[in-house]
C-alpha positions in Angstrom: -1.8 33.7 3.9 -4.3 33.3 1.0 -7.1 34.6 3.3 -5.0 37.6 4.3 -4.3 38.4 0.6 -7.9 37.9 -0.2 -9.0 40.2 2.6 -6.6 42.9 1.4 -7.9 42.7 -2.1 -11.5 43.0 -0.8 -10.6 46.1 1.2 -9.0 47.7 -1.9 -12.1 46.7 -4.0 -14.5 48.2 -1.5 -12.4 51.4 -1.4 -12.6 51.5 -5.2 -16.4 51.0 -5.1 -16.8 53.8 -2.6 -14.8 56.1 -4.9 -16.9 55.0 -7.9 -20.1 55.7 -6.1 -18.8 59.1 -5.2 -18.0 59.9 -8.8 -21.6 58.9 -9.8 -23.0 56.8 -12.6 -22.6 53.1 -13.5 -23.3 50.6 -16.2 -25.4 48.1 -14.2 -29.1 47.7 -15.2 -32.3 47.3 -13.3 -35.9 46.9 -14.2 -37.3 50.2 -13.2 -37.3 50.0 -9.4 -35.2 51.6 -6.7 -31.8 50.3 -5.6 -31.1 49.1 -2.1 -27.5 47.9 -2.3 -24.2 47.7 -4.1 -22.9 45.0 -6.5 -19.5 43.4 -7.1 -18.8 45.1 -10.4 -15.7 42.9 -10.9 -18.1 40.0 -11.3 -20.3 41.7 -13.9 -17.3 43.0 -15.8 -18.8 46.4 -16.0 -18.1 49.5 -14.0 -17.9 53.3 -14.4 -15.1 55.5 -13.1 -13.5 58.8 -13.9 -9.9 58.7 -15.0 -7.5 60.1 -12.3 -6.6 63.7 -13.0 -2.9 63.0 -13.4 -3.6 61.0 -16.7 -3.2 63.5 -19.4 -5.1 63.5 -22.7 -2.9 62.8 -25.6 -3.0 65.1 -28.6 -5.6 64.2 -31.2 -4.6 62.0 -34.0 -4.5 63.9 -37.3 -6.7 62.5 -40.0 -5.2 62.3 -43.5 -7.1 63.8 -46.4 -7.4 60.3 -47.9 -9.0 58.7 -44.9 -12.8 58.9 -44.2 -13.5 61.2 -41.3 -15.3 59.8 -38.2 -19.1 60.1 -38.4 -21.1 62.2 -36.0 -21.4 61.1 -32.4 -24.9 59.8 -33.1 -23.6 57.0 -35.3 -23.2 53.5 -34.0 -19.9 53.3 -32.1 -18.7 50.3 -34.1 -19.2 52.5 -37.3 -17.1 55.3 -35.7 -14.4 52.8 -34.8 -14.4 51.2 -38.3 -14.1 54.5 -40.1 -11.6 56.1 -37.8 -8.0 56.9 -38.9 -5.4 54.4 -37.9 -1.8 55.4 -37.1 0.0 52.1 -37.4 3.0 53.2 -35.3 0.9 54.6 -32.4 -1.2 51.5 -32.4 1.8 49.2 -32.3 3.1 51.2 -29.3 -0.3 50.8 -27.6 -0.4 47.0 -28.3 3.0 46.5 -26.9 2.0 48.5 -23.8 -1.1 46.2 -23.6 1.1 43.1 -23.7 3.5 44.5 -21.1 0.8 45.4 -18.7 -0.8 41.9 -18.9 2.4 39.8 -18.7 3.9 41.8 -15.8 0.7 41.5 -13.7 -1.4 38.4 -14.4 -0.8 35.6 -11.8 -0.6 33.1 -14.6 2.7 34.8 -15.5 4.0 36.0 -12.2 2.7 33.8 -9.4 5.5 31.3 -8.8 3.0 28.7 -7.5 1.1 28.4 -10.8 3.1 30.1 -13.6 5.0 26.9 -14.3 1.9 24.7 -14.7 1.8 23.3 -18.3 -1.6 24.9 -19.0 -0.5 28.3 -18.0 2.7 28.0 -20.0 0.5 27.2 -23.0 -1.7 30.2 -22.3 1.4 32.5 -22.2 2.6 31.1 -25.6 -0.8 31.5 -27.2 -1.2 35.1 -25.9 2.2 36.2 -27.2 1.5 34.6 -30.6 -1.8 36.4 -30.8 -0.2 39.8 -30.0 2.7 39.1 -32.4 0.2 38.4 -35.2 -1.8 41.5 -34.3 1.3 43.7 -34.5 2.0 42.4 -37.9 -1.5 42.9 -39.2 -2.0 46.4 -37.8 -1.6 48.3 -41.2 -4.3 46.1 -42.7 -6.9 46.5 -39.9 -9.5 49.1 -39.0 -9.6 50.5 -35.5 -12.6 48.4 -34.7 -10.8 45.2 -35.8 -7.8 46.1 -33.6 -10.0 46.6 -30.6 -11.8 43.3 -31.3 -8.4 41.4 -31.5 -7.3 42.9 -28.2 -10.5 41.7 -26.6 -9.9 38.2 -28.1 -6.4 38.2 -26.7 -7.8 38.4 -23.2 -10.1 35.5 -23.8 -7.1 33.2 -24.0 -6.7 33.6 -20.2 -10.0 31.8 -19.5 -10.9 34.6 -17.0 -14.4 36.0 -16.5 -13.1 39.0 -14.7 -10.8 40.1 -17.5 -12.5 42.2 -20.3 -10.9 44.9 -22.5 -12.3 48.3 -21.7 -15.1 47.1 -19.6 -14.6 50.0 -17.2 -16.2 53.3 -18.3 -13.4 55.8 -17.9 -13.0 59.3 -19.4 -10.0 61.1 -20.6 -10.5 64.7 -21.6 -14.2 64.0 -21.9 -13.7 61.1 -24.2 -15.0 57.6 -23.3 -11.9 55.3 -23.1 -13.7 52.0 -22.9 -14.3 49.3 -25.5 -16.7 46.7 -24.1 -18.7 49.2 -22.2 -19.4 51.4 -25.2 -19.9 48.4 -27.6 -22.6 47.0 -25.3 -24.3 50.2 -24.3 -27.3 50.1 -26.6 -29.8 47.3 -26.4 -32.9 46.1 -28.2 -35.9 46.2 -25.9 -35.7 42.4 -25.2 -34.5 40.5 -22.2 -33.5 36.9 -22.3 -33.2 34.3 -19.5 -31.1 31.1 -19.4 -32.9 27.9 -18.8 -31.6 24.3 -18.8 -32.4 23.8 -22.5 -31.5 27.3 -23.9 -32.3 31.0 -24.0 -35.8 32.2 -23.8 -37.4 35.7 -24.2 -38.7 36.6 -20.8 -39.3 40.3 -21.1 -39.9 42.7 -24.0 -41.4 46.0 -25.0 -45.0 46.3 -24.3 -46.5 45.8 -27.8 -48.3 43.0 -29.6 -45.5 42.5 -32.1 -42.7 41.5 -29.7 -45.1 40.1 -27.0 -46.0 37.1 -29.3 -42.4 35.8 -28.8 -42.5 36.0 -25.0 -41.6 32.7 -23.2 -40.4 31.1 -26.5 -36.9 29.6 -27.0 -34.5 31.5 -29.2 -33.0 29.4 -32.0 -31.4 31.9 -34.4 -30.6 35.5 -35.1 -30.3 36.5 -38.8 -30.2 32.9 -39.8 -27.2 32.2 -37.5 -28.1 29.5 -35.0 -27.8 30.2 -31.2 -25.2 27.3 -31.0 -23.0 29.0 -33.6 -23.4 32.4 -31.8 -22.4 30.9 -28.5 -19.3 29.3 -30.1 -18.3 32.6 -31.5 -19.1 34.4 -28.3 -16.7 32.1 -26.4 -13.9 33.4 -28.6 -14.8 37.0 -28.0 -15.8 37.3 -24.3 -13.7 36.0 -21.4 -15.5 33.4 -19.4 -14.8 30.9 -16.6 -16.6 27.9 -18.1 -19.4 27.0 -20.5 -22.1 27.8 -17.8 -20.7 31.3 -17.5 -20.5 31.7 -21.2 -24.2 30.7 -21.7 -25.3 32.9 -18.8 -23.5 36.0 -20.0 -24.6 35.5 -23.6 -28.2 35.6 -22.3 -27.3 39.1 -21.0 -25.7 40.4 -24.1 -27.6 38.8 -26.9 -29.9 41.8 -27.1 -26.9 44.1 -27.9 -26.5 45.1 -31.6 -22.9 46.1 -30.9 -22.0 42.6 -29.6 -23.9 41.0 -32.4 -22.0 43.1 -34.9 -18.7 42.1 -33.4 -19.7 38.4 -33.6 -20.5 38.8 -37.3 -24.3 38.2 -36.7 -25.6 41.7 -37.4 -25.4 42.9 -41.0 -26.7 46.4 -41.3 -29.3 47.7 -38.8 -31.7 44.8 -38.5 -31.6 41.8 -36.2 -34.2 39.1 -36.9 -34.7 36.9 -33.8 -36.3 33.5 -34.6 -38.0 31.5 -31.9 -39.6 28.0 -31.6 -43.0 27.7 -30.1 -44.7 24.8 -28.4 -45.9 23.4 -31.7 -42.4 23.4 -33.2 -43.3 26.4 -35.4 -41.1 29.3 -36.0 -41.9 32.8 -34.8 -39.7 35.7 -35.9 -39.5 39.3 -34.8 -37.2 41.9 -36.4 -35.5 44.6 -34.3 -34.1 47.8 -35.8 -34.1 50.3 -33.0 -32.0 50.0 -29.9 -31.9 52.1 -26.8 -29.1 53.2 -24.5 -29.2 51.7 -21.0 -30.0 54.1 -18.3 -27.1 54.6 -15.9 -27.6 54.8 -12.2 -25.9 56.8 -9.5 -25.4 53.8 -7.3 -24.4 50.2 -7.8 -27.3 47.9 -8.4 -27.8 44.3 -7.5 -29.7 42.8 -10.4 -27.2 44.0 -13.1 -28.6 41.4 -15.5 -32.0 43.2 -15.8 -32.6 46.0 -18.3 -33.8 49.5 -17.5 -35.4 51.7 -20.1 -37.6 54.8 -19.8 -40.5 52.4 -20.3 -39.9 49.1 -18.4 -40.1 45.8 -20.2 -43.0 43.5 -19.5 -43.3 39.7 -19.1 -46.0 37.2 -19.7 -46.2 35.1 -16.5 -49.0 33.5 -14.6 -50.8 35.7 -12.0 -49.7 35.2 -8.4 -46.8 35.8 -6.0 -43.3 35.5 -7.3 -41.1 32.8 -5.9 -38.9 33.9 -2.9 -35.7 34.1 -4.9 -37.2 36.6 -7.3 -38.6 38.9 -4.6 -36.8 41.9 -3.1 -34.1 41.7 -5.8 -32.8 45.2 -4.9 -32.0 44.4 -1.3 -28.5 43.3 -0.6 -29.9 40.4 1.5 -33.1 39.6 3.3 -34.7 36.7 5.1 -38.0 35.1 6.1 -39.0 32.3 8.4 -41.2 29.6 6.7 -43.1 28.7 9.8 -44.9 25.6 8.5 -41.6 23.9 7.8 -39.4 25.6 10.3 -37.1 26.9 7.6 -35.0 30.1 7.9 -34.7 31.2 4.3 -31.9 33.7 3.7 -31.5 35.4 0.3 -28.2 37.0 -0.7 -28.4 39.2 -3.9 -24.8 40.4 -3.3 -22.0 39.7 -0.8 -21.0 43.4 -0.8 -23.2 44.1 2.2 -23.0 42.3 5.5 -26.0 40.3 6.9 -28.2 41.9 9.5 -26.3 42.0 12.9 -29.3 40.5 14.7 -29.5 37.3 12.6 -27.2 35.2 14.9 -29.4 36.2 17.8 -32.5 35.3 15.8 -31.1 31.9 15.1 -30.6 31.3 18.9 -34.1 32.6 19.7 -35.8 30.3 17.2 -34.4 27.3 19.1 -36.2 24.0 18.4 -38.6 25.8 16.0 -35.6 26.0 13.6 -35.5 22.8 11.6 -33.5 23.8 8.5 -31.6 26.8 6.9 -31.4 27.8 3.3 -28.7 30.2 2.0 -29.8 31.3 -1.5 -27.1 32.8 -3.7 -28.5 32.3 -7.1 -27.5 35.0 -9.6 -25.3 36.6 -6.9 -22.3 38.3 -8.7 -20.0 38.3 -5.6 -18.4 40.6 -3.1 -16.9 39.7 0.3 -17.9 36.2 1.4 -16.0 36.6 4.7 -18.6 39.0 6.0 -21.0 36.0 6.3 -18.8 33.4 8.0 -20.0 34.2 11.5 -23.6 33.8 10.4 -22.8 30.6 8.5 -21.1 29.2 11.6 -24.1 30.0 13.7 -26.6 28.3 11.5 -24.3 25.3 11.1 -24.4 24.9 14.9 -28.1 25.3 15.1 -29.3 22.7 12.6 -27.9 19.2 11.6 -25.6 19.4 8.5 -28.2 17.5 6.4 -30.7 20.4 7.1 -28.3 23.1 5.9 -28.7 24.0 2.2 -26.9 26.3 -0.3 -28.7 27.3 -3.6 -26.6 28.4 -6.6 -26.8 28.6 -10.4 -24.7 29.8 -13.4 -25.0 33.4 -12.2 -23.4 32.6 -8.7 -20.0 34.1 -9.3 -16.8 35.2 -7.6 -17.4 35.3 -3.8 -20.6 33.3 -4.2 -18.7 30.1 -4.8 -16.3 30.8 -1.9 -19.4 31.1 0.3 -20.5 27.8 -1.2 -17.1 26.3 -0.5 -17.3 27.5 3.2 -20.7 26.0 3.6 -19.7 22.8 1.8 -16.9 22.5 4.5 -19.6 22.9 7.2 -21.5 20.0 5.7 -24.2 21.9 3.7 -25.9 20.3 0.7 -25.4 22.3 -2.5 -28.5 22.5 -4.7 -29.1 24.0 -8.2 -27.0 24.4 -11.3 -23.2 24.4 -11.7 -21.6 27.8 -11.0 -20.4 29.9 -13.8 -17.4 30.9 -11.8 -14.3 28.7 -12.3 -12.9 27.3 -9.0 -9.7 29.3 -9.8 -10.5 33.0 -9.6 -8.4 35.7 -11.1 -9.6 39.1 -10.1 -8.9 42.5 -11.6 -7.7 45.7 -9.9 -7.1 49.3 -11.0 -6.9 49.6 -14.8 -4.1 51.1 -16.9 -4.5 53.3 -20.0 -2.8 53.0 -23.4 -0.6 56.0 -24.1 -2.1 56.9 -27.5 -5.6 55.6 -27.8 -6.3 55.9 -24.0 -8.3 52.6 -24.0 -8.2 51.1 -20.5 -6.7 47.8 -19.8 -7.8 45.7 -16.9 -4.9 44.5 -14.8 -5.5 41.1 -13.1 -3.3 40.7 -10.0 -5.1 38.5 -7.6 -5.5 34.8 -7.5 -7.7 32.6 -5.3 -8.8 29.0 -5.6 -11.3 26.7 -3.9 -8.6 24.1 -3.8 -6.3 26.2 -1.6 -9.1 27.4 0.7 -11.5 24.5 1.0 -9.8 21.5 -0.7 -12.4 21.5 -3.6 -10.4 20.7 -6.7 -12.4 19.4 -9.7 -10.3 18.6 -12.7 -12.4 20.8 -15.0 -12.5 23.7 -12.5 -16.3 23.5 -12.3 -18.0 23.8 -8.9 -21.1 21.5 -9.2 -24.0 21.0 -6.8 -24.7 17.9 -4.9 -28.2 17.9 -6.2 -28.6 19.1 -9.8 -32.0 20.7 -10.5 -33.0 21.9 -13.9 -34.7 25.3 -14.0 -37.3 25.4 -16.9 -39.2 28.1 -18.7 -42.4 26.4 -17.3 -41.0 27.1 -13.7 -40.5 30.8 -14.7 -44.0 31.2 -16.2 -45.8 29.6 -13.3 -43.7 31.2 -10.5 -42.3 27.9 -9.3 -39.0 27.4 -7.5 -37.9 23.8 -7.9 -34.9 24.2 -5.5 -37.2 25.2 -2.7 -39.8 22.5 -3.6 -37.0 19.9 -3.3 -36.2 21.0 0.3 -39.8 21.2 1.3 -40.3 17.7 0.1 -37.4 16.5 2.3 -39.0 18.1 5.4 -42.6 16.9 4.8 
């Protein structure tokens, strides 16, 4: 029954994605190359749709003569929200609408198999107390502070799919999103997550920022990265600590997010790094740029796209396999010297090539091992791959079947890992950022006055129900933990693949 429910949800999700693509535009980023496939936007928490025509635009809120008018559109969105007029009664109505939509839809409230669990009862109590306190404080808050508290209310659900206003939607030409707008502008910096912290891996092509490339970030505006992460965990919904760290790497270049976290004061963000000699290197950023929207869903949503692409500082030579062809939904190669069929999935939104099962049969005894690489795969429909997984499991011994994952392997990625785990595969890499209990979002609803969109979570899956994988802390861990280092990045090494090659030598 769970599989049927999951399949129905996937069908609805795919239908929504088709609709979104038809509307045009999205909030996923790439690094200046062409797209070749879709992405599971539920996993990224970012999406762009147009509001259905039947949703009417409410009348504009009148601004009293004693209240500061909203700045021009060119001002930072958090300044616009901070200075906007607040009608306490209308906001209380919106907040109650927000509460009603969440408690009447979220499985932790309505699914009879889990809503009586002590942890979920505690979550319900905490959520209602948060909303009650917000309702009481409305007259003393700015619009921005109200929006921040609504976002924090959703963090209580411990759900990486559930973010307030992450879907870009328009009502009467007005953007009705919160998270989407707040994170739209970025400094021309890109960070990567490694086992010991966040490192600057790409930056604008100039000598000033380039001197910090490949260095570990330790603070922003004198706030330590550890303190920023702790605050981020109270502001952005996440599945576990690995998800929080991975997502922070994606958003730590956003002045809007830094402002919401209390890190950005004014217009300047000073990033401080530690170099190999334990000396501090700082760069100050004042100008941010909007991300360039695409007309199709992109796969590597974690990368940035500007008019001038960011550059890195890596050793010369070929990129490791898992960083090649990043805009293809999936691809494969046969490593002939070792008899390895290496299959890379960047998204589970597109099915594997139909001839792959035939290829597995044709390889015969030349096929010694199979690698399914799902690192940084945000999800999609894992069931599209089960026929291929079955074929490779029959073609090679179970100890020669491998599944690669990391913190960015989300949503359907861990269900693919669960299926392969059941077939006897060895899981290699880092713990998944996706909790083993998955609560997915469906069509949003809109507040009656402010029109901000509310994600409605209605679907629940678990690795326990489907594959009997039930860790107490809900973290899906690999059989073989391999730490990915900045040195690996700089020198184009893949320690996961090296591990398998050493086994086959």
